[in-house]
C-alpha positions in Angstrom: -10.0 -5.4 -29.8 -7.9 -7.9 -31.8 -9.6 -9.7 -34.5 -8.8 -12.9 -36.8 -12.2 -12.4 -38.6 -13.4 -15.7 -36.9 -16.9 -15.9 -35.5 -15.7 -15.9 -31.9 -13.7 -12.7 -32.6 -17.0 -11.2 -34.0 -18.6 -12.2 -30.7 -16.1 -10.2 -28.8 -16.5 -7.3 -31.1 -20.2 -7.0 -30.5 -19.4 -7.0 -26.6 -16.7 -4.4 -27.2 -19.3 -2.2 -29.1 -21.8 -2.4 -26.2 -19.0 -1.5 -23.7 -17.7 1.4 -25.8 -21.4 2.7 -26.5 -22.3 2.8 -22.9 -19.0 4.2 -21.8 -18.4 6.8 -24.6 -15.6 4.7 -25.6 -13.5 4.1 -28.8 -12.5 0.8 -30.1 -9.1 0.0 -31.7 -9.7 -2.9 -34.1 -6.4 -4.7 -34.4 -5.5 -7.4 -36.9 -2.0 -9.0 -36.4 -0.7 -10.1 -39.8 1.8 -13.0 -39.3 3.0 -13.7 -42.9 4.3 -17.1 -44.0 7.8 -17.5 -43.1 8.0 -14.2 -40.7 10.8 -14.1 -38.7 13.1 -15.6 -41.3 16.0 -13.9 -43.1 14.0 -14.2 -46.2 11.0 -12.0 -45.3 11.5 -8.4 -46.4 13.4 -9.2 -49.4 12.1 -7.7 -52.9 10.6 -11.1 -53.8 8.3 -10.9 -50.8 6.7 -7.6 -51.5 3.8 -8.7 -53.8 3.0 -11.5 -51.1 3.1 -9.0 -48.3 0.9 -6.5 -50.2 -1.4 -9.4 -50.9 -2.1 -10.4 -47.4 -2.3 -6.7 -46.2 -4.9 -5.6 -49.0 -6.9 -8.6 -48.0 -6.9 -7.7 -44.4 -7.7 -4.2 -45.2 -10.8 -5.3 -47.2 -12.1 -7.5 -44.3 -11.4 -4.6 -41.7 -13.2 -2.2 -43.8 -16.2 -4.5 -44.4 -16.2 -5.2 -40.7 -16.3 -1.6 -39.7 -19.4 -1.0 -41.9 -21.5 -3.5 -39.6 -24.7 -1.9 -38.0 -23.7 -2.5 -34.2 -20.5 -0.3 -34.5 -22.5 2.7 -36.1 -22.0 5.8 -34.0 -18.9 4.3 -32.3 -15.3 5.8 -33.0 -13.3 2.9 -34.5 -9.9 2.8 -35.5 -8.3 0.2 -37.6 -4.8 -1.1 -37.2 -2.9 -3.7 -39.2 0.3 -4.9 -37.6 3.2 -7.0 -39.0 4.0 -8.6 -35.6 3.5 -11.6 -33.7 -0.1 -11.8 -32.2 1.0 -11.5 -28.4 3.7 -8.8 -29.0 1.5 -6.7 -31.2 -1.6 -6.9 -28.8 0.6 -5.7 -25.9 2.3 -3.1 -27.9 -0.6 -1.5 -29.6 -2.2 -1.5 -26.2 0.8 0.4 -24.5 1.0 2.8 -27.4 -2.7 3.8 -27.4 -2.9 3.7 -23.6 -6.0 1.3 -23.8 -8.3 0.8 -20.8 -9.5 -2.8 -21.7 -8.4 -5.4 -24.1 -11.5 -7.7 -25.4 -10.7 -11.1 -26.9 -12.9 -13.8 -28.4 -12.3 -17.3 -27.4 -13.4 -21.1 -28.3 -14.0 -21.8 -24.8 -12.7 -25.6 -23.9 -11.0 -25.7 -27.3 -8.8 -22.8 -26.4 -8.5 -19.8 -28.4 -9.0 -19.8 -32.1 -6.3 -19.4 -34.6 -4.2 -16.3 -33.8 -4.8 -17.0 -30.0 -3.7 -20.5 -29.7 -0.9 -21.7 -27.3 1.4 -19.4 -25.7 -0.4 -16.1 -27.0 -3.5 -17.0 -24.7 -1.2 -17.4 -21.7 1.0 -14.4 -22.5 -1.5 -11.7 -23.4 -3.8 -13.0 -20.0 -0.8 -12.9 -17.8 1.2 -9.9 -19.1 -1.4 -7.3 -20.0 -1.1 -4.4 -17.5 -4.8 -3.5 -18.4 -7.7 -5.9 -17.7 -8.5 -8.6 -20.3 -12.0 -9.5 -21.1 -12.3 -12.8 -22.7 -15.8 -13.6 -24.4 -16.8 -17.1 -25.2 -20.1 -16.8 -27.0 -22.5 -14.2 -28.8 -24.3 -11.9 -26.1 -26.5 -9.3 -27.8 -27.2 -7.8 -24.3 -24.0 -8.0 -22.4 -24.5 -7.0 -18.9 -22.6 -7.7 -15.5 -25.1 -7.9 -12.8 -23.4 -10.8 -11.0 -19.6 -10.5 -10.8 -17.5 -13.5 -9.3 -14.0 -12.5 -8.0 -12.1 -15.3 -6.6 -8.9 -14.8 -4.6 -7.1 -15.8 -1.6 -7.4 -11.9 -0.4 -3.8 -11.4 0.6 -2.1 -8.0 0.6 -0.4 -8.6 -2.8 -3.6 -8.2 -4.7 -4.5 -4.9 -3.2 -3.3 -3.0 -6.2 -5.2 -5.2 -8.7 -8.3 -5.2 -6.6 -8.6 -1.6 -7.0 -9.0 -2.1 -10.6 -11.6 -4.9 -9.8 -13.7 -2.3 -7.6 -13.4 0.3 -10.6 -14.5 -2.3 -13.1 -17.4 -3.5 -11.0 -18.6 0.2 -10.4 -18.4 1.1 -14.1 -20.7 -1.8 -14.9 -23.0 -1.3 -11.9 -22.2 -5.0 -10.9 -22.8 -6.7 -7.7 -19.3 -8.2 -6.5 -19.4 -11.8 -5.3 -15.9 -12.0 -3.4 -15.3 -15.7 -3.1 -12.6 -17.7 -1.3 -12.1 -21.3 -2.6 -11.4 -23.9 0.3 -9.7 -27.0 -0.9 -8.3 -29.9 0.9 -4.7 -28.8 0.4 -5.3 -25.5 1.5 -8.2 -25.7 4.1 -9.1 -22.6 6.3 -11.8 -22.6 8.9 -15.0 -20.5 8.3 -14.0 -17.9 11.0 -10.4 -17.8 9.7 -11.6 -17.3 6.1 -14.3 -14.6 7.1 -11.6 -12.6 9.0 -9.2 -12.6 6.2 -11.9 -11.3 3.8 -13.1 -9.0 6.3 -9.8 -7.4 7.0 -9.1 -7.2 3.3 -12.1 -5.5 2.1 -12.0 -3.2 4.9 -9.2 -1.3 2.9 -11.6 -0.5 0.2 -14.5 1.9 -0.5 -16.8 -0.7 -1.8 -20.5 -1.3 -0.6 -22.1 -3.5 -3.2 -20.6 -6.9 -2.5 -21.0 -10.0 -0.6 -18.5 -12.6 0.6 -18.5 -16.3 0.2 -16.5 -19.4 1.2 -16.8 -22.3 -1.1 -15.4 -25.8 -0.6 -14.4 -28.0 -3.6 -11.6 -30.3 -4.6 -9.4 -27.8 -6.3 -9.4 -23.8 -7.1 -10.6 -24.0 -10.6 -13.6 -26.5 -10.1 -14.4 -24.2 -7.1 -14.6 -21.2 -9.0 -16.6 -22.7 -11.9 -18.9 -24.4 -9.7 -19.5 -21.3 -7.6 -20.2 -19.1 -10.6 -22.5 -21.6 -11.9 -24.5 -21.9 -8.6 -25.2 -18.2 -8.5 -25.5 -18.0 -12.5 -22.7 -15.5 -12.5 -22.4 -13.0 -15.6 -18.6 -12.8 -15.3 -15.7 -14.5 -13.4 -12.7 -12.2 -12.5 -9.2 -13.1 -11.0 -5.9 -11.3 -10.5 -2.6 -12.6 -12.1 1.0 -12.2 -11.5 1.8 -11.5 -15.1 5.2 -13.0 -16.2 6.1 -13.9 -12.6 3.5 -16.4 -12.5 0.3 -16.6 -10.5 -0.2 -15.9 -6.9 0.2 -19.1 -4.7 -3.9 -19.1 -4.6 -3.9 -19.8 -8.3 -1.4 -22.4 -8.6 -0.1 -23.6 -12.0 -2.0 -22.5 -15.1 -5.3 -21.7 -13.3 -5.7 -18.4 -15.1 -5.4 -19.8 -18.6 -7.4 -22.9 -17.5 -10.2 -20.8 -16.4 -10.1 -18.7 -19.7 -10.2 -22.0 -21.7 -12.7 -23.8 -19.6 -15.1 -21.5 -18.4 -18.3 -20.9 -20.5 -18.8 -17.5 -19.0 -16.8 -14.5 -19.8 -13.7 -14.1 -17.8 -11.8 -10.9 -16.9 -8.1 -10.7 -15.5 -6.4 -8.1 -13.6 -2.5 -8.0 -13.4 -1.1 -7.7 -9.9 
C-alpha cells in the first residue's frame, strides 16, 4: 500500500484495511522518498545529510501518525520508507515481501496524484506481477458483488485469468465476463459466444455470466457496460512491459485507470 499521504491514498488505505481484516492479511505501508535532486551526483554528499534526515524524519512522523488511525486497529501493519523512485520502489518492495496485492489511490480522470503521475501509473499497472487494485474514492464498505472482467478471451490470457478467478472467489464476487464488439473488430453474436464458451470451459468457475456489448471503442464499451450493471469493480489483463494484448490497443489499461470512476484491478499476463 504505497502512500503519499494524500486524501486519495488514504481512501486506498481504508480499502486495504478492509481487505486485510477480512482475509487475515498484513499491510505494508510504503512511502517513497524522492529527494530534491535525486539521481544527481550531488546527492549523498555530506552536505546533503541534514536535508535527507529532515525529509526522512517528517515521513516517519506522518507514517507513525497514520498507523494510529482507528481503522487499522488489530491489523498487522509494517512501515517502509524507501529512498527510490516511486515505480521502482513499489515494484521492488512488492517482490521483496512477496505481496499478494498492490492497492493504490487515484485521482480518477485527473490521473494519479503527486507520486503516481505520468509514467509511474503506466509502469506499476503494466509491470506488476501481482494484481494492482486502484481506488478512486472513499468507500467505508468496500465489497465486490459485481465484478466486470473485459477481454477478448484468447488463450494468451489464460494464465492471468486463473488469478481473476481466484480474486473473484476470495471476494465472493459474481463474474460478469464481457467481450466488447467494436466496428473495427466486429464478431457476430454466435462467434463471440463460442469464443467465450470455449475459453471458460477450461476453468472451474460457476458464479459467472457472459455478455457481448457493442460500442464505438473498447474503453467506452467497458465503462458503459460497467455502468449499465452498476459494477463494483472493473478488471482486465495486461501484457506488462510488452504492451497490452491486441484487444486492449494503445493505452487502454492506463486510460481506464484514469477515466473509470469505479475501482479497477489489473492482472499481468
